[in-house]
N, C-alpha and C positions, 0 to 999 in steps of 0.2 A: 500547671507547671510548678513542681515542687522547687522552692528556694533552696539555694546551696547552703549546705551546713557550715557554720562559722566554728572555727577551732577553738578548743578549751584547755587544752594540755600542752606541755613542752614535747610530750612524746610525739604528739601529732604534727607539730612542727618539725620535729627532727625526721619524721617520716617523710616529709615533702623536701627537707634540705638534703636528706641522703638518697633521694630518689634516682639521682644519677648513677649511684653505684649499682643499683638494680638494673638500669638500662644497660650499663657495660657488662654486667653479668651475662644478660641476655645476648648481647651482641657477641661476647667472647665464645660462649656456648655455640653460637651458630658459625663462627668463624672456624672452630675446631670440629664442626660436624656433629657435636654431642647428641643432638636431638634425633639424628639419623642413626647413630650408633645404638641408642636405646630403643629404636622403634620396635614395638611389639615384643620386647624381651626385658627381663629383669636382669642387670648386670651389677657385680661388685665394683668397687673404686679400682680393684686389680685388673678387672676385665675391660672396664672403660680405659685404663691407662695402656694396656696392650693394643686396644683398637684406636688409639688416637695419638696425638703427638705429645700427649701430657705424661709428666711422671705420676707416680703415685700419690705424692703430696699434694700436687697441684689439682689433680683429678678429684681427690677428696674434698679439697677446700671449694672447688668450683661446684661439685654435686651438692655440697651442703648449703651453699649460697642460693643455688638454684631451687633447693627443697624448701628453703626458708620464703622463697617468693612464690611457692605453689606451682611452679613450672616443672618441677620434678617431685615424684612421691617416694617415700622410703618404702620398700616392700621387703620385710625381714631383714637380710644382711645386704640387700641390693637396693637399687633404684631403678625406676620405671618412669617413662613420660607421664605427665598429667594428660586428660583427655584433649584439652585444648593444644598442648604442644604436639601430641601425635598428629592432630587434624591439621595444624596450620603451620608446624614448624619443620616437619619432615621432608626432606628432599624428595620431589616427585610426587606428593600428595596433591590431589585435585585442587585444593584451596591453600597451597603453601605459598606464603609471602615472605618466607625468610630471607630471600635475597633482596626483597625491597627494604628490610631491617637492615641486614648486615652491610649493604653496599650504600644505598642512598643516605638512610637515616645515620648510621655509624660513621661511615667514611666522608660523608659531604656535609649533611645538615648539622650534625652533632657539634663539629668544630666550630661553626659559625656562632654557637652560642656563647662562646669565649669573648665575643665582641658585642654582646648584648647591652652591658652597660653604656659603652660609647655610643651605640646606635640610639638608645633611648634619650640620652644627653645630647644628641647631635654633635658629637665629638670625634666621629670616625674620621681617620684619613681619608682622602679621595680615593686612594687606591683600594681601600677596604670595602667601599660601597660599589656594588656591581648590579647590573641587570642581567637576566638570563641571557640575553644577547651576547653581552660580554662573556659570561660563564661559559656558554655553549659554543663559543669561537674556538675553543680548545676541543678537538675532536675527541680525545680520551675522556675528559669530563663530561662531555655530550653522551657518550656511549655508556659509561659508568651509571649516570643518572637515569638514562632513558631505559636501559635494560631493567634495572631495578623497579622503575616506576611502571613498567608494563606488567611485571608480576603483581603489583599493588593496585592495578585499575582493571583487571580482567573481572573481577568480581562485580564491583561496582557497576561496570559495563553491561554486564548480565542482568543486574537488577534493574537498570534503566530500560532495558529492552522489554521487561515485563511491565514497567510502569507507564510508559508512554506509547500510545497507539500511532506507529508511523507507517501503517499499511497503505495509506494514500500518497506517501511521499516518494518521489523518484531520485532526489538528489539531497545531499546531507553536506554542509559546511561544518567541519570540526575545526574551530578556531582554538589554536594552541593544543592540538590534538596529540601532541607527543608521538609515540611509537604506534598509535592507533588501535589501542586495546579497546576504546569505546567504539570506535567505527567498526571493527571487527566484530564485536558482540552485536551491533545493531544491523550489520550486514548479514550476519548469520540468520538472525531472528527475521529479517525482512528480505527475502531473495531478489525483489525488484528495485532495492535501493542501492545507490551508489554514492561514494563519498569522497570529498576532496578535503585533505588535511592542510591547514595552513600552519607551518612551524618552521623553525631554523634549519637551514640545510644539513648542519651535522645531526640534527635529530632525525631527519627525514631519511638520511642513509641508514640509520639503525632501523628505523621503522618499517623501512621498505623490505628488510630481512624478515621481519615478523609477519607482515602482510603476505609475503611469498611463500612462507611456511603454511599459512593457512590457505593458500591457492586462490587468493583474493585480490591479487595484484591488477587484475583487469577492472575491478570494481571499486578499488580504493587506490587513490593516487595524492601525490603530494604537490603543493604549491609552495615552494620553499620561500620564506620571508618571515618578516617581523609583523605581527598583527597590528601593532601600534604605528607602523611607519609605511608598510607597503600596501598595495591595492588588494582588495579582496575579489573573488568572483562575482560576477555580475548579478547572478540569481542562484537561489537555493529554495528547496522546499520546506528545510528545516535546518536550523543552526544550533549548535552545541558549544558551550563553554565550560570545560571542566577543569577545575583547579587553575582557571587562568585569572580570575579577579584577586586572588590571594598573592600571585606572583607578579603583578604590575603596581605602578604607582597609583594611589587611590584616586588621583584626579583623572586617571584615564578611563576609569570604569564607565562613568556616564556616556562617553563617546563610543565605548564598545557596545553599548546597549542601543544607542541610535544607529551605529553602522550595521547591527543585525537587523533592525527594523527595516532599514534601506534596501538590503540584498535580499530579504524574505520575499517569496511570492505571496500573494493573497492568501490568507488562511493558513499560512506556514506556521510552524511550531519553533518556538525558541525556548532553549532549555540551559539553565545556569546550574552547574553542580559545583559545590565548594564548601570550605570550612565556614560555617555560619554560627554565631553565638545568638543567645536568646534576646529579645528585645529589652529584657530587664536587666542584662548584664551579668547574671550571676552563673553563668555556665551557658552550655555543657562544658565540662573542664577539658575535654580532649581538644574541642574545637578552639576554646579560648587559648590553649597552650600552643596548637598549631599557629594560629595567628601571631602570638607573640615570637615563635621562632622564626616566622618570616620577616619579622620587623628586624632581627639580628642582621639578615642579609639584605634586606631592603627597607630601609627606614622610613621610606615614603608609603610603605603598604598601609591598608586601611582594615581596621576590624569591623566586619561587614555582618549584618543580621538580614534574615529573609525579608523582613518588612523593608528594608532599605533597598534591597534588588527589587522587590515587587513594587516599590514606589517608583524606581528609575524606569521599570518596564511600562507602568501606566503611564508616566509623563512621556515616553516615547511614542505611545499609541497603541501598546499591546492591550489585548483584552483577555477575559477567561483565565486570569491569573490564579495559579494555585501553587501552595507550598507543601512539601512532604519530607519526611527524613528519607536519606539515602543509606549512609552508614550510621547506624544508630549512636547519638552522643558525640557524632563527629561532623557529618557533613549533611547539607540539606540540598533538595532539588527545588528550583522555583521555575515554573513552567507558564509560558503565555502563548498567546496566538495572535498573528497579524490578522486584522478584521478582512473578512472576505468581500 
């Protein structure tokens, strides 16, 4: 593993300090549909203004900022999407995750960073500290978060289906499974698999819509509840926890691992997918920043490594534990098996 590079110049520090401006430029471009407007064509600022809610000056300013970031390219007197923007930020593209960025990250997660100072010093007012259960008790907040998260989880779900062989499993317990993106991907890959998703009631209502759209309502069902408080199904051939550890208090994580061992059938698979940093704690940058962001919302969150998760699995009794990247530079998968 290559150690993280230390900074040497004021310009490098400025790049980090002003990074939030780049984020907002990206979010604003998504909100006005700029990448979709530019899709597969070269447009002048005047043409962008004509096809958007922007006037000419603001269109020019935004296009210039996006070009400086590499999201848009200059082509003669016009502008065109970069290859990455064309593939991932144009509405309707197979791997589009623009809604995930403009709704969940910009509208919900980004504002929490304004209270990071207080979260780190444990000086937040009680009403500023919330659990996902509190947050998702509001149906509109649950719907906004869940629909955007769905867009960001479909790709990793397809990746998981290729990494883990669940051909022998008949039942999956998807703990904190949100709108069912991972369950949908796994059930599509394994036609004999059925899934139960344990998540909050308002999340379940949104997820049932996505599952119905995929024609999987008979194979994927919800057990509405809180994974930290409510009972789990008695038995499952496989248990999945994706993005769950980063969203709960750190002290709750060992109990979740033990619960997975209890409900798993002999020989069953346990899969943990989450933001995990290296044991050396010098990166990866994206995983480390995501963990810090969760602290702003949940001061009791824990910065975890794959070794930490593997150690909890081993202590609980799991065997054949393996670790591998899922989203490069961001998330890891730790996989173990209950002895047969």
